[in-house]
N, C-alpha and C positions, 0 to 999 in steps of 0.2 A: 539189444542189437546194436553193434557198433555203428555210430554215424547215421543212424535211421532216426526218424522223428515219429516213433510210435509209442503208443500207451495201451496198457490193457484195461479193458471195460471191467467192471465190478464183477464179482462172481455170479450175482444173480441175474445178470444181463447176458452172459455168454452163450447161453442156450438159444439166445435170440439173433444169432448171426453177428454179435458185436464183440466178439472174443479180441479182434485186434482193430484198433482205429488208427488211420493214418492221416496226418495234416496234408499229404499229397492228394487224398481224396477230395480235399475241400476247394471250393471255387470262390475267388473274392470279386466283389463288384460294387461299383460306386452309385450312389444315388443322392437327390436332393430331398431332404426332409421338407415336406410340404408346411409342417408347422413352423419351423425355427428357420428355413431357407439354408441350413448347414449342408455341406457334402458329408455323407456318412458311409463308411465302408461296411458291407456286409458279407457274410460267409453262408455257403449252404453246400451241401453234398453235391460234387459236380456229376451231372447226369446230363450228357450231351442230347438225349433223346427229348428233353424238355426246354428246347430253344426255340426262339421265336416269339410268338404271341402268347408267353406263358407267364403268369403273374405268380409270385412268391409272397406268402405273408412273412413278414419280418418284423422282428421287435427293433425300434429305432433306439439307438444309443444316445442321440441328441434330444429327443423328447419324452423318451420312456413310452412311446405310443406305439401302434401297430400300422403298417402301411402294406398296401399291396404294390409291390415292385416288379416290372418287367427287367429280369436280371440280363438280358441282353441289352436293351437300350439304357437302362438305368433310370427310367421315367416310373414315376408312380401313377397310379390310377386316376389321381387327382389331377396330375399333370395332363395326362391323355385328355381328360374332360374338358380342360381349358383350351386345347387345340382344336 
């Protein structure tokens, strides 16, 4: 597809609705890693129905750990406990 940013899913996954994946369907968010204190960018499938008090489990690129992050506010569950 000219100008589009699409990639085909592997043949064995196409039956699961993953025939075409688009980077436009991904949403970026920022959060602070509670282990290192660094700002980290995360990506998730954009789903407007899951806004507000919804926490997403993300793999942290800064510490290689996992954190529960509120993707709307960018605060981790550990940050919420401190407040």
